[in-house]
Backbone and ligand atoms as CSV (ligand in chain L), in Angstrom:
chain,resi,resn,atom,element,x,y,z
A,1,MET,N,N,130.016,123.169,-87.344
A,1,MET,CA,C,129.437,121.782,-87.423
A,1,MET,C,C,128.354,121.813,-88.513
A,2,ASP,N,N,128.296,120.889,-89.357
A,2,ASP,CA,C,127.074,120.799,-90.465
A,2,ASP,C,C,126.118,120.375,-89.774
A,3,LEU,N,N,125.023,121.036,-89.182
A,3,LEU,CA,C,124.014,120.471,-88.481
A,3,LEU,C,C,123.135,119.828,-89.590
A,4,GLU,N,N,122.833,120.195,-90.942
A,4,GLU,CA,C,122.156,119.836,-91.769
A,4,GLU,C,C,121.763,118.386,-92.093
A,5,LYS,N,N,123.044,117.690,-91.852
A,5,LYS,CA,C,123.225,116.441,-92.172
A,5,LYS,C,C,122.407,115.508,-91.114
A,6,PHE,N,N,122.065,116.235,-90.137
A,6,PHE,CA,C,121.326,115.394,-89.061
A,6,PHE,C,C,119.710,115.571,-88.876
A,7,ILE,N,N,119.278,116.355,-89.857
A,7,ILE,CA,C,117.888,116.282,-90.040
A,7,ILE,C,C,117.451,115.474,-91.217
A,8,ARG,N,N,116.566,114.585,-90.860
A,8,ARG,CA,C,115.996,113.753,-92.066
A,8,ARG,C,C,114.906,114.104,-92.548
A,9,ASP,N,N,114.533,113.917,-93.840
A,9,ASP,CA,C,113.450,114.473,-94.337
A,9,ASP,C,C,112.308,113.175,-94.499
A,10,ILE,N,N,111.198,113.565,-94.111
A,10,ILE,CA,C,110.013,112.490,-94.094
A,10,ILE,C,C,109.001,112.886,-95.106
A,11,PRO,N,N,109.040,112.465,-96.325
A,11,PRO,CA,C,108.167,113.100,-97.395
A,11,PRO,C,C,106.640,112.563,-96.815
A,12,ASP,N,N,105.683,113.582,-97.209
A,12,ASP,CA,C,104.239,113.221,-97.110
A,12,ASP,C,C,103.789,112.861,-95.480
A,13,PHE,N,N,104.433,113.569,-94.494
A,13,PHE,CA,C,104.118,113.358,-93.031
A,13,PHE,C,C,104.059,114.744,-92.840
A,14,PRO,N,N,103.079,115.150,-92.159
A,14,PRO,CA,C,101.757,114.242,-91.728
A,14,PRO,C,C,100.601,114.281,-92.667
A,15,LYS,N,N,100.762,114.851,-93.879
A,15,LYS,CA,C,100.017,114.939,-94.947
A,15,LYS,C,C,100.646,114.810,-96.185
A,16,PRO,N,N,100.013,114.307,-97.272
A,16,PRO,CA,C,100.648,114.135,-98.601
A,16,PRO,C,C,101.254,115.717,-98.890
A,17,GLY,N,N,102.483,115.853,-99.482
A,17,GLY,CA,C,102.836,117.076,-100.016
A,17,GLY,C,C,103.855,117.815,-99.039
A,18,ILE,N,N,103.831,117.550,-97.775
A,18,ILE,CA,C,104.577,117.919,-96.621
A,18,ILE,C,C,105.799,117.032,-96.423
A,19,ILE,N,N,106.973,117.898,-96.471
A,19,ILE,CA,C,108.320,117.223,-96.316
A,19,ILE,C,C,108.646,117.594,-94.901
A,20,PHE,N,N,108.440,116.501,-94.112
A,20,PHE,CA,C,108.442,116.813,-92.588
A,20,PHE,C,C,109.991,116.860,-92.233
A,21,LYS,N,N,110.334,117.766,-91.522
A,21,LYS,CA,C,111.741,117.698,-91.152
A,21,LYS,C,C,111.978,117.092,-89.823
A,22,ASP,N,N,112.611,115.995,-89.741
A,22,ASP,CA,C,112.948,115.382,-88.466
A,22,ASP,C,C,113.998,115.421,-87.992
A,23,ILE,N,N,113.954,115.890,-86.419
A,23,ILE,CA,C,114.915,116.629,-85.835
A,23,ILE,C,C,115.506,115.335,-84.907
A,24,THR,N,N,115.056,114.275,-85.101
A,24,THR,CA,C,115.408,112.868,-83.659
A,24,THR,C,C,116.753,112.679,-84.182
A,25,PRO,N,N,117.391,112.568,-85.261
A,25,PRO,CA,C,118.702,112.119,-85.558
A,25,PRO,C,C,119.751,113.128,-84.907
A,26,LEU,N,N,119.285,114.471,-84.751
A,26,LEU,CA,C,120.129,115.373,-84.281
A,26,LEU,C,C,120.019,115.414,-82.688
A,27,LEU,N,N,118.728,115.046,-82.199
A,27,LEU,CA,C,118.618,114.990,-80.778
A,27,LEU,C,C,119.593,113.857,-80.094
A,28,ALA,N,N,119.748,112.641,-80.993
A,28,ALA,CA,C,120.284,111.467,-80.552
A,28,ALA,C,C,121.786,111.627,-80.743
A,29,GLU,N,N,122.257,112.883,-81.304
A,29,GLU,CA,C,123.659,112.925,-81.447
A,29,GLU,C,C,123.950,113.810,-80.372
A,30,PRO,N,N,124.753,113.564,-78.932
A,30,PRO,CA,C,124.837,114.870,-78.214
A,30,PRO,C,C,125.625,115.895,-78.550
A,31,GLU,N,N,126.585,115.749,-79.637
A,31,GLU,CA,C,127.516,116.689,-79.784
A,31,GLU,C,C,126.756,117.700,-81.039
A,32,ALA,N,N,125.852,117.094,-81.506
A,32,ALA,CA,C,124.868,117.891,-82.372
A,32,ALA,C,C,123.863,118.778,-81.820
A,33,PHE,N,N,123.438,118.238,-80.805
A,33,PHE,CA,C,122.219,118.730,-79.871
A,33,PHE,C,C,122.905,119.697,-79.016
A,34,ILE,N,N,124.033,119.629,-78.373
A,34,ILE,CA,C,124.584,120.696,-77.952
A,34,ILE,C,C,125.230,121.695,-78.527
A,35,TYR,N,N,125.536,121.347,-79.690
A,35,TYR,CA,C,125.970,122.658,-80.522
A,35,TYR,C,C,125.220,123.374,-80.922
A,36,SER,N,N,123.903,122.771,-81.110
A,36,SER,CA,C,122.578,123.297,-81.819
A,36,SER,C,C,122.145,124.544,-80.461
A,37,LEU,N,N,121.973,123.989,-79.279
A,37,LEU,CA,C,121.613,124.738,-78.276
A,37,LEU,C,C,122.918,125.752,-77.921
A,38,LYS,N,N,124.027,125.545,-78.218
A,38,LYS,CA,C,124.995,126.627,-77.851
A,38,LYS,C,C,125.034,127.819,-79.044
A,39,ILE,N,N,124.745,127.722,-80.178
A,39,ILE,CA,C,124.486,128.643,-81.310
A,39,ILE,C,C,123.248,129.453,-80.940
A,40,MET,N,N,122.202,128.885,-80.517
A,40,MET,CA,C,120.875,129.327,-80.156
A,40,MET,C,C,121.134,130.203,-78.765
A,41,GLU,N,N,121.960,129.818,-77.854
A,41,GLU,CA,C,122.301,130.419,-76.780
A,41,GLU,C,C,123.227,131.800,-76.872
A,42,ASN,N,N,124.092,131.537,-77.921
A,42,ASN,CA,C,124.946,132.539,-78.187
A,42,ASN,C,C,123.983,134.050,-78.811
A,43,ASP,N,N,123.117,133.749,-79.501
A,43,ASP,CA,C,122.282,134.797,-79.714
A,43,ASP,C,C,121.238,135.364,-78.648
A,44,LEU,N,N,120.619,134.468,-77.970
A,44,LEU,CA,C,119.861,134.503,-76.795
A,44,LEU,C,C,120.244,135.506,-75.907
A,45,LYS,N,N,121.828,135.311,-75.693
A,45,LYS,CA,C,122.180,136.051,-74.400
A,45,LYS,C,C,122.290,137.538,-74.808
A,46,LYS,N,N,122.131,138.044,-76.007
A,46,LYS,CA,C,122.141,139.320,-76.633
A,46,LYS,C,C,120.966,140.056,-75.814
A,47,TYR,N,N,120.024,139.431,-75.548
A,47,TYR,CA,C,118.655,140.079,-75.224
A,47,TYR,C,C,118.107,140.183,-73.745
A,48,ASN,N,N,118.895,139.493,-72.931
A,48,ASN,CA,C,118.726,139.606,-71.513
A,48,ASN,C,C,117.034,139.363,-71.315
A,49,VAL,N,N,116.503,138.481,-71.441
A,49,VAL,CA,C,115.059,138.151,-71.490
A,49,VAL,C,C,114.732,137.780,-70.192
A,50,HIS,N,N,113.625,137.919,-69.617
A,50,HIS,CA,C,113.064,137.289,-68.317
A,50,HIS,C,C,112.318,135.836,-68.593
A,51,LYS,N,N,111.795,135.640,-69.852
A,51,LYS,CA,C,111.028,134.340,-69.842
A,51,LYS,C,C,111.448,133.990,-71.297
A,52,ILE,N,N,111.447,132.745,-71.373
A,52,ILE,CA,C,111.534,131.798,-72.677
A,52,ILE,C,C,110.258,131.177,-72.991
A,53,LEU,N,N,109.560,131.727,-74.026
A,53,LEU,CA,C,108.204,130.826,-74.317
A,53,LEU,C,C,108.459,130.019,-75.536
A,54,ALA,N,N,108.303,128.596,-75.109
A,54,ALA,CA,C,108.747,127.322,-75.887
A,54,ALA,C,C,107.243,126.885,-76.337
A,55,ILE,N,N,107.261,126.603,-77.623
A,55,ILE,CA,C,106.111,126.096,-78.342
A,55,ILE,C,C,106.062,124.535,-78.393
A,56,GLU,N,N,105.204,123.794,-77.756
A,56,GLU,CA,C,104.783,122.523,-77.810
A,56,GLU,C,C,104.751,121.958,-79.310
A,57,SER,N,N,105.322,120.846,-79.834
A,57,SER,CA,C,106.224,119.962,-78.441
A,57,SER,C,C,107.668,120.192,-78.769
A,58,ARG,N,N,108.177,120.300,-79.797
A,58,ARG,CA,C,109.603,120.176,-79.806
A,58,ARG,C,C,110.213,121.438,-79.513
A,59,GLY,N,N,109.593,122.689,-79.686
A,59,GLY,CA,C,110.233,123.600,-78.948
A,59,GLY,C,C,110.470,123.690,-77.608
A,60,PHE,N,N,109.958,122.682,-76.834
A,60,PHE,CA,C,110.231,122.491,-75.406
A,60,PHE,C,C,111.581,122.056,-75.226
A,61,ILE,N,N,112.089,121.228,-76.044
A,61,ILE,CA,C,113.111,120.727,-75.996
A,61,ILE,C,C,114.484,121.432,-75.872
A,62,PHE,N,N,114.124,122.540,-76.848
A,62,PHE,CA,C,115.364,123.450,-77.105
A,62,PHE,C,C,114.981,124.594,-75.782
A,63,GLY,N,N,113.859,125.034,-75.840
A,63,GLY,CA,C,113.431,126.090,-74.892
A,63,GLY,C,C,113.755,125.823,-73.447
A,64,ALA,N,N,113.593,124.422,-73.168
A,64,ALA,CA,C,114.031,124.038,-71.411
A,64,ALA,C,C,115.153,124.194,-71.321
A,65,ALA,N,N,116.193,123.513,-72.378
A,65,ALA,CA,C,117.602,123.429,-72.126
A,65,ALA,C,C,118.062,124.891,-71.841
A,66,LEU,N,N,117.718,125.732,-72.777
A,66,LEU,CA,C,118.181,127.280,-73.015
A,66,LEU,C,C,117.816,127.976,-71.527
A,67,ALA,N,N,116.599,127.657,-71.195
A,67,ALA,CA,C,116.204,128.329,-70.068
A,67,ALA,C,C,116.938,127.937,-68.706
A,68,ALA,N,N,117.288,126.622,-68.597
A,68,ALA,CA,C,117.875,126.376,-67.431
A,68,ALA,C,C,119.422,126.552,-67.601
A,69,TRP,N,N,120.020,126.535,-68.595
A,69,TRP,CA,C,121.281,126.992,-68.845
A,69,TRP,C,C,121.752,128.492,-68.576
A,70,ASN,N,N,120.435,129.170,-68.700
A,70,ASN,CA,C,120.758,130.659,-68.831
A,70,ASN,C,C,119.902,131.284,-67.317
A,71,LYS,N,N,119.503,130.240,-66.716
A,71,LYS,CA,C,118.705,130.879,-65.582
A,71,LYS,C,C,117.694,131.751,-66.055
A,72,ILE,N,N,116.770,131.272,-66.799
A,72,ILE,CA,C,115.838,132.100,-67.217
A,72,ILE,C,C,114.488,131.394,-67.034
A,73,GLY,N,N,113.286,132.074,-66.740
A,73,GLY,CA,C,112.082,131.288,-66.582
A,73,GLY,C,C,111.584,130.744,-67.699
A,74,PHE,N,N,111.008,129.639,-67.687
A,74,PHE,CA,C,110.390,128.907,-68.951
A,74,PHE,C,C,108.719,128.793,-68.812
A,75,VAL,N,N,108.176,129.103,-70.066
A,75,VAL,CA,C,107.065,129.144,-70.118
A,75,VAL,C,C,106.483,128.290,-71.357
A,76,PRO,N,N,105.627,127.053,-70.854
A,76,PRO,CA,C,105.199,126.425,-72.069
A,76,PRO,C,C,104.021,126.775,-72.743
A,77,VAL,N,N,103.993,126.989,-74.040
A,77,VAL,CA,C,102.880,127.373,-74.846
A,77,VAL,C,C,102.204,126.188,-75.454
A,78,ARG,N,N,101.169,125.717,-75.291
A,78,ARG,CA,C,100.771,124.397,-75.316
A,78,ARG,C,C,99.417,124.374,-76.127
A,79,LYS,N,N,99.123,123.005,-76.757
A,79,LYS,CA,C,98.043,123.100,-77.552
A,79,LYS,C,C,96.750,122.811,-76.656
A,80,PRO,N,N,95.567,122.982,-77.146
A,80,PRO,CA,C,94.337,123.319,-76.517
A,80,PRO,C,C,93.962,122.067,-75.461
A,81,GLY,N,N,93.662,122.598,-74.132
A,81,GLY,CA,C,93.117,121.747,-73.281
A,81,GLY,C,C,94.297,121.011,-72.413
A,82,LYS,N,N,95.522,121.071,-72.414
A,82,LYS,CA,C,96.499,120.762,-71.944
A,82,LYS,C,C,97.033,121.413,-70.512
A,83,LEU,N,N,96.798,122.708,-70.667
A,83,LEU,CA,C,97.105,123.485,-69.480
A,83,LEU,C,C,96.129,123.525,-68.379
A,84,PRO,N,N,96.377,123.370,-66.951
A,84,PRO,CA,C,95.477,123.294,-66.003
A,84,PRO,C,C,95.044,124.453,-65.493
A,85,PHE,N,N,95.699,125.693,-65.638
A,85,PHE,CA,C,95.120,126.872,-65.150
A,85,PHE,C,C,94.512,127.636,-66.070
A,86,THR,N,N,93.978,128.973,-65.520
A,86,THR,CA,C,93.084,129.857,-66.720
A,86,THR,C,C,94.137,130.057,-67.826
A,87,THR,N,N,93.639,130.036,-68.986
A,87,THR,CA,C,94.530,130.366,-70.012
A,87,THR,C,C,94.022,131.423,-71.013
A,88,ILE,N,N,94.943,131.846,-71.782
A,88,ILE,CA,C,94.515,132.469,-72.867
A,88,ILE,C,C,94.758,131.796,-74.369
A,89,ARG,N,N,94.113,132.113,-75.357
A,89,ARG,CA,C,94.199,131.312,-76.489
A,89,ARG,C,C,94.307,132.043,-77.817
A,90,GLU,N,N,94.791,131.485,-78.854
A,90,GLU,CA,C,95.130,132.015,-79.934
A,90,GLU,C,C,95.076,131.112,-81.042
A,91,SER,N,N,93.963,131.266,-82.338
A,91,SER,CA,C,94.244,130.217,-83.340
A,91,SER,C,C,94.962,130.788,-84.518
A,92,TYR,N,N,95.456,129.833,-85.178
A,92,TYR,CA,C,96.663,130.253,-86.286
A,92,TYR,C,C,96.525,129.193,-87.421
A,93,GLU,N,N,97.115,129.483,-88.446
A,93,GLU,CA,C,97.209,128.677,-89.525
A,93,GLU,C,C,98.501,127.872,-89.559
A,94,LEU,N,N,98.664,126.767,-89.884
A,94,LEU,CA,C,99.780,125.712,-89.815
A,94,LEU,C,C,100.344,125.389,-91.100
A,95,GLU,N,N,101.292,125.087,-91.701
A,95,GLU,CA,C,101.530,124.602,-93.008
A,95,GLU,C,C,100.881,123.572,-93.111
A,96,TYR,N,N,100.178,122.773,-92.498
A,96,TYR,CA,C,99.619,121.632,-92.859
A,96,TYR,C,C,98.373,121.578,-91.945
A,97,GLY,N,N,97.461,122.817,-91.949
A,97,GLY,CA,C,96.331,122.799,-90.994
A,97,GLY,C,C,96.165,123.829,-90.294
A,98,LYS,N,N,95.042,123.776,-89.321
A,98,LYS,CA,C,94.829,124.558,-88.531
A,98,LYS,C,C,94.886,124.421,-87.152
A,99,ASN,N,N,95.248,125.357,-86.227
A,99,ASN,CA,C,95.446,124.836,-84.838
A,99,ASN,C,C,95.174,126.202,-83.695
A,100,ILE,N,N,95.245,125.735,-82.358
A,100,ILE,CA,C,94.971,126.745,-81.431
A,100,ILE,C,C,96.142,126.300,-80.652
A,101,LEU,N,N,96.791,127.677,-80.027
A,101,LEU,CA,C,97.573,127.643,-78.663
A,101,LEU,C,C,97.188,128.061,-77.702
A,102,GLU,N,N,97.569,127.633,-76.420
A,102,GLU,CA,C,97.224,128.372,-75.299
A,102,GLU,C,C,98.555,128.487,-74.158
A,103,MET,N,N,98.231,129.784,-73.258
A,103,MET,CA,C,99.437,129.606,-72.360
A,103,MET,C,C,98.501,130.362,-71.045
A,104,HIS,N,N,99.171,130.097,-69.887
A,104,HIS,CA,C,98.526,130.577,-68.870
A,104,HIS,C,C,98.439,131.914,-68.563
A,105,HIS,N,N,97.427,132.607,-68.134
A,105,HIS,CA,C,97.181,133.907,-68.323
A,105,HIS,C,C,98.235,134.742,-67.451
A,106,ASP,N,N,98.791,134.120,-66.282
A,106,ASP,CA,C,99.715,134.689,-65.423
A,106,ASP,C,C,101.129,134.204,-65.648
A,107,ALA,N,N,101.387,133.797,-66.749
A,107,ALA,CA,C,102.620,133.182,-67.303
A,107,ALA,C,C,103.594,134.251,-67.363
A,108,ILE,N,N,103.183,135.464,-67.755
A,108,ILE,CA,C,104.261,136.867,-67.806
A,108,ILE,C,C,103.734,137.697,-67.273
A,109,LYS,N,N,104.800,138.572,-66.594
A,109,LYS,CA,C,104.165,139.877,-66.007
A,109,LYS,C,C,104.215,140.928,-67.042
A,110,PRO,N,N,103.333,142.021,-66.871
A,110,PRO,CA,C,103.625,143.011,-67.927
A,110,PRO,C,C,104.761,143.737,-67.739
A,111,GLY,N,N,105.388,143.766,-69.117
A,111,GLY,CA,C,106.868,144.595,-68.937
A,111,GLY,C,C,107.918,143.741,-69.208
A,112,GLU,N,N,107.688,142.337,-68.825
A,112,GLU,CA,C,108.679,141.403,-68.953
A,112,GLU,C,C,109.210,141.269,-70.395
A,113,LYS,N,N,110.492,141.022,-70.594
A,113,LYS,CA,C,110.910,140.679,-72.173
A,113,LYS,C,C,111.096,139.261,-72.290
A,114,VAL,N,N,110.670,138.727,-73.419
A,114,VAL,CA,C,110.734,137.232,-73.882
A,114,VAL,C,C,111.134,136.921,-74.990
A,115,ALA,N,N,111.706,135.557,-75.126
A,115,ALA,CA,C,112.191,135.196,-76.262
A,115,ALA,C,C,111.438,133.972,-76.823
A,116,ILE,N,N,111.104,133.857,-77.941
A,116,ILE,CA,C,110.242,132.653,-78.301
A,116,ILE,C,C,110.988,131.608,-79.108
A,117,VAL,N,N,110.790,130.421,-78.568
A,117,VAL,CA,C,111.679,129.352,-79.061
A,117,VAL,C,C,110.964,128.340,-79.623
A,118,ASP,N,N,111.410,127.806,-80.808
A,118,ASP,CA,C,110.734,126.584,-81.612
A,118,ASP,C,C,111.850,126.033,-82.309
A,119,ASP,N,N,111.215,124.731,-82.765
A,119,ASP,CA,C,112.449,124.081,-83.777
A,119,ASP,C,C,112.384,124.323,-85.059
A,120,LEU,N,N,111.289,125.098,-85.334
A,120,LEU,CA,C,111.228,125.275,-87.049
A,120,LEU,C,C,110.311,126.421,-87.239
A,121,LEU,N,N,110.911,127.429,-88.122
A,121,LEU,CA,C,109.979,128.406,-88.716
A,121,LEU,C,C,109.548,127.864,-90.204
A,122,ALA,N,N,108.232,127.689,-90.351
A,122,ALA,CA,C,107.759,127.538,-91.787
A,122,ALA,C,C,107.033,128.600,-92.142
A,123,THR,N,N,105.577,128.652,-92.074
A,123,THR,CA,C,104.968,129.742,-92.648
A,123,THR,C,C,104.795,130.926,-91.734
A,124,GLY,N,N,105.383,130.799,-90.368
A,124,GLY,CA,C,105.370,131.941,-89.429
A,124,GLY,C,C,103.801,132.138,-88.597
A,125,GLY,N,N,103.024,131.262,-88.989
A,125,GLY,CA,C,101.657,131.397,-88.499
A,125,GLY,C,C,101.544,130.973,-87.003
A,126,THR,N,N,102.395,129.864,-86.471
A,126,THR,CA,C,102.530,129.698,-85.148
A,126,THR,C,C,103.202,130.979,-84.332
A,127,ALA,N,N,104.533,131.057,-84.774
A,127,ALA,CA,C,104.967,132.306,-84.024
A,127,ALA,C,C,104.268,133.494,-83.982
A,128,LEU,N,N,103.572,133.933,-84.987
A,128,LEU,CA,C,102.642,134.929,-84.841
A,128,LEU,C,C,101.627,134.873,-83.691
A,129,ALA,N,N,101.052,133.854,-83.789
A,129,ALA,CA,C,100.082,133.565,-82.523
A,129,ALA,C,C,100.607,133.720,-81.485
A,130,VAL,N,N,101.893,133.106,-81.051
A,130,VAL,CA,C,102.540,133.421,-79.802
A,130,VAL,C,C,102.977,134.831,-79.893
A,131,ILE,N,N,103.346,135.573,-80.638
A,131,ILE,CA,C,103.809,137.146,-80.349
A,131,ILE,C,C,102.452,137.601,-80.051
A,132,LYS,N,N,101.278,137.294,-80.528
A,132,LYS,CA,C,99.960,138.057,-80.287
A,132,LYS,C,C,99.846,137.652,-78.595
A,133,MET,N,N,99.673,136.547,-78.260
A,133,MET,CA,C,99.586,135.941,-76.816
A,133,MET,C,C,100.438,136.760,-75.986
A,134,ALA,N,N,101.882,136.874,-76.208
A,134,ALA,CA,C,102.650,137.444,-75.485
A,134,ALA,C,C,102.310,138.873,-75.196
A,135,LYS,N,N,101.936,139.614,-76.374
A,135,LYS,CA,C,101.653,141.104,-76.150
A,135,LYS,C,C,100.397,141.315,-75.481
A,136,LYS,N,N,99.223,140.363,-75.555
A,136,LYS,CA,C,98.196,140.520,-74.784
A,136,LYS,C,C,98.283,140.433,-73.391
A,137,LEU,N,N,99.211,139.755,-72.903
A,137,LEU,CA,C,99.716,139.688,-71.323
A,137,LEU,C,C,100.723,140.949,-71.089
A,138,GLY,N,N,100.793,141.908,-72.133
A,138,GLY,CA,C,101.834,142.901,-71.820
A,138,GLY,C,C,103.353,142.760,-71.925
A,139,ALA,N,N,103.841,141.620,-72.558
A,139,ALA,CA,C,105.298,141.216,-72.873
A,139,ALA,C,C,105.744,142.217,-73.802
A,140,GLU,N,N,107.208,142.170,-73.721
A,140,GLU,CA,C,107.945,142.655,-74.860
A,140,GLU,C,C,108.656,141.525,-75.616
A,141,VAL,N,N,108.259,141.300,-76.893
A,141,VAL,CA,C,108.929,140.318,-77.517
A,141,VAL,C,C,110.655,140.605,-78.079
A,142,SER,N,N,111.524,140.091,-77.200
A,142,SER,CA,C,112.618,140.602,-77.667
A,142,SER,C,C,113.218,139.988,-78.991
A,143,CYS,N,N,112.951,138.726,-79.035
A,143,CYS,CA,C,113.640,137.942,-80.107
A,143,CYS,C,C,112.880,136.532,-80.278
A,144,LEU,N,N,113.171,135.812,-81.539
A,144,LEU,CA,C,112.543,134.458,-81.895
A,144,LEU,C,C,113.887,133.859,-82.405
A,145,LEU,N,N,113.815,132.472,-81.761
A,145,LEU,CA,C,115.064,131.658,-82.055
A,145,LEU,C,C,114.408,130.323,-82.609
A,146,PHE,N,N,114.834,130.057,-83.636
A,146,PHE,CA,C,114.273,128.625,-84.283
A,146,PHE,C,C,115.518,128.017,-84.874
A,147,LEU,N,N,115.632,126.734,-84.525
A,147,LEU,CA,C,116.899,125.729,-85.223
A,147,LEU,C,C,116.910,125.961,-86.761
A,148,ILE,N,N,115.649,125.632,-87.168
A,148,ILE,CA,C,115.502,125.418,-88.802
A,148,ILE,C,C,114.719,126.464,-89.406
A,149,GLU,N,N,114.980,126.992,-90.430
A,149,GLU,CA,C,114.011,127.758,-91.130
A,149,GLU,C,C,113.675,127.330,-92.665
A,150,LEU,N,N,112.450,127.229,-92.953
A,150,LEU,CA,C,112.090,126.695,-94.247
A,150,LEU,C,C,112.032,128.065,-95.254
A,151,ASP,N,N,113.018,128.484,-95.774
A,151,ASP,CA,C,113.285,129.672,-96.090
A,151,ASP,C,C,112.134,130.180,-97.388
A,152,PHE,N,N,111.758,129.046,-98.110
A,152,PHE,CA,C,110.838,129.269,-99.156
A,152,PHE,C,C,109.303,129.432,-98.841
A,153,LEU,N,N,109.083,129.210,-97.476
A,153,LEU,CA,C,107.759,129.768,-97.100
A,153,LEU,C,C,107.635,131.149,-96.610
A,154,LYS,N,N,108.867,131.735,-96.499
A,154,LYS,CA,C,108.827,133.069,-96.247
A,154,LYS,C,C,107.912,133.227,-94.911
A,155,GLY,N,N,108.196,132.595,-93.838
A,155,GLY,CA,C,107.637,132.712,-92.560
A,155,GLY,C,C,108.120,134.294,-91.997
A,156,ARG,N,N,109.349,134.508,-92.149
A,156,ARG,CA,C,110.125,135.529,-91.509
A,156,ARG,C,C,109.432,136.768,-91.919
A,157,GLU,N,N,108.964,136.885,-93.210
A,157,GLU,CA,C,108.141,138.184,-93.351
A,157,GLU,C,C,106.881,138.304,-92.600
A,158,LYS,N,N,106.399,137.352,-91.966
A,158,LYS,CA,C,105.027,137.639,-91.100
A,158,LYS,C,C,105.494,138.305,-89.799
A,159,ILE,N,N,106.920,138.005,-89.396
A,159,ILE,CA,C,107.339,138.371,-88.028
A,159,ILE,C,C,108.496,139.306,-88.345
A,160,SER,N,N,108.302,140.170,-89.273
A,160,SER,CA,C,109.652,141.018,-89.684
A,160,SER,C,C,110.067,142.001,-88.752
A,161,SER,N,N,108.988,142.507,-87.983
A,161,SER,CA,C,109.199,143.616,-86.842
A,161,SER,C,C,110.137,143.154,-85.698
A,162,TYR,N,N,110.422,141.806,-85.755
A,162,TYR,CA,C,111.256,141.333,-84.619
A,162,TYR,C,C,112.474,140.639,-85.036
A,163,PRO,N,N,113.479,140.533,-84.077
A,163,PRO,CA,C,114.774,139.793,-84.509
A,163,PRO,C,C,114.484,138.475,-84.570
A,164,VAL,N,N,114.774,137.822,-85.534
A,164,VAL,CA,C,114.526,136.361,-85.899
A,164,VAL,C,C,115.983,135.698,-86.259
A,165,HIS,N,N,116.352,134.747,-85.502
A,165,HIS,CA,C,117.482,133.933,-85.515
A,165,HIS,C,C,117.128,132.595,-85.846
A,166,THR,N,N,117.746,132.188,-87.041
A,166,THR,CA,C,117.897,130.498,-87.463
A,166,THR,C,C,119.053,130.199,-87.782
A,167,TYR,N,N,119.318,129.030,-87.925
A,167,TYR,CA,C,120.439,128.328,-88.186
A,167,TYR,C,C,120.740,127.361,-89.337
A,168,ILE,N,N,119.691,126.580,-89.573
A,168,ILE,CA,C,119.806,125.535,-90.673
A,168,ILE,C,C,118.884,125.989,-91.748
A,169,HIS,N,N,119.178,126.335,-92.927
A,169,HIS,CA,C,118.107,126.811,-93.916
A,169,HIS,C,C,118.079,125.863,-95.125
A,170,PHE,N,N,116.544,125.638,-95.363
A,170,PHE,CA,C,116.289,124.871,-96.203
A,170,PHE,C,C,115.682,125.791,-97.567
A,171,LYS,N,N,116.153,125.944,-98.648
A,171,LYS,CA,C,115.761,126.834,-99.689
A,171,LYS,C,C,114.712,126.285,-100.592
A,172,GLU,N,N,114.630,125.006,-100.563
A,172,GLU,CA,C,113.344,124.600,-101.230
A,172,GLU,C,C,112.618,123.484,-100.544
L,1,AMP,P1,P,104.527,127.483,-89.091
L,1,AMP,O1,O,103.384,128.190,-88.209
L,1,AMP,O2,O,103.859,127.131,-90.517
L,1,AMP,O3,O,105.766,128.208,-88.900
L,1,AMP,O4,O,104.843,126.027,-88.450
L,1,AMP,C1,C,105.821,125.900,-87.561
L,1,AMP,C2,C,105.433,124.850,-86.631
L,1,AMP,O5,O,104.976,123.559,-87.311
L,1,AMP,C3,C,106.758,124.367,-85.969
L,1,AMP,O6,O,106.231,124.081,-84.592
L,1,AMP,C4,C,107.060,123.134,-86.397
L,1,AMP,O7,O,107.533,122.058,-85.526
L,1,AMP,C5,C,105.868,122.577,-87.342
L,1,AMP,N1,N,106.341,122.219,-88.615
L,1,AMP,C6,C,105.896,123.134,-89.778
L,1,AMP,N2,N,106.518,122.463,-90.803
L,1,AMP,C7,C,107.260,121.563,-90.422
L,1,AMP,C8,C,107.830,120.770,-91.301
L,1,AMP,N3,N,107.839,120.670,-92.631
L,1,AMP,N4,N,108.608,119.832,-90.637
L,1,AMP,C9,C,108.767,119.663,-89.153
L,1,AMP,N5,N,108.089,120.706,-88.627
L,1,AMP,C10,C,106.970,121.483,-89.232
């Protein structure tokens, strides 16, 4: 299935110069959404992970479905101040600004294998921050899954020591 046709370009959102990749047309089309999950699941199955770490907020959409389908624990990685219990945090650079992410300090047990899931890989800063948090908690990062990759931002180079799976590529 050609998934690219379900991704809508929104120029200058949320800042001038950024072309935002809007996945809501894909989510609104059940066959496209389910197909996206199936191709991600196909790679996820290779790793036998204990937990899926999904990144707020669009990562939750894919991460939660994959976790439930595959009977894997779901761990939300959230923007600051959202999680109610004791957290660890990491700050990072975004394609369009700076941000902080948090997760609960007891969300992963040492030695657990995890997959990191998000909708889109841009500069890789977000993914790297999540890798750092997972490692602080003693996890083994088995793989990273993103539906979309903005190839021209070369985010993959930042996380090149881990298996990275992406499915829709934008070259420019
Ligand atoms: P990065 O840390 O640069 O790899 O950015 C990845 C995160 O920012 C993901 O959570 C994406 O959802 C979001 N993001 C970055 N750039 C875009 C974009 N052009 N369109 C949609 N989402 C984006």
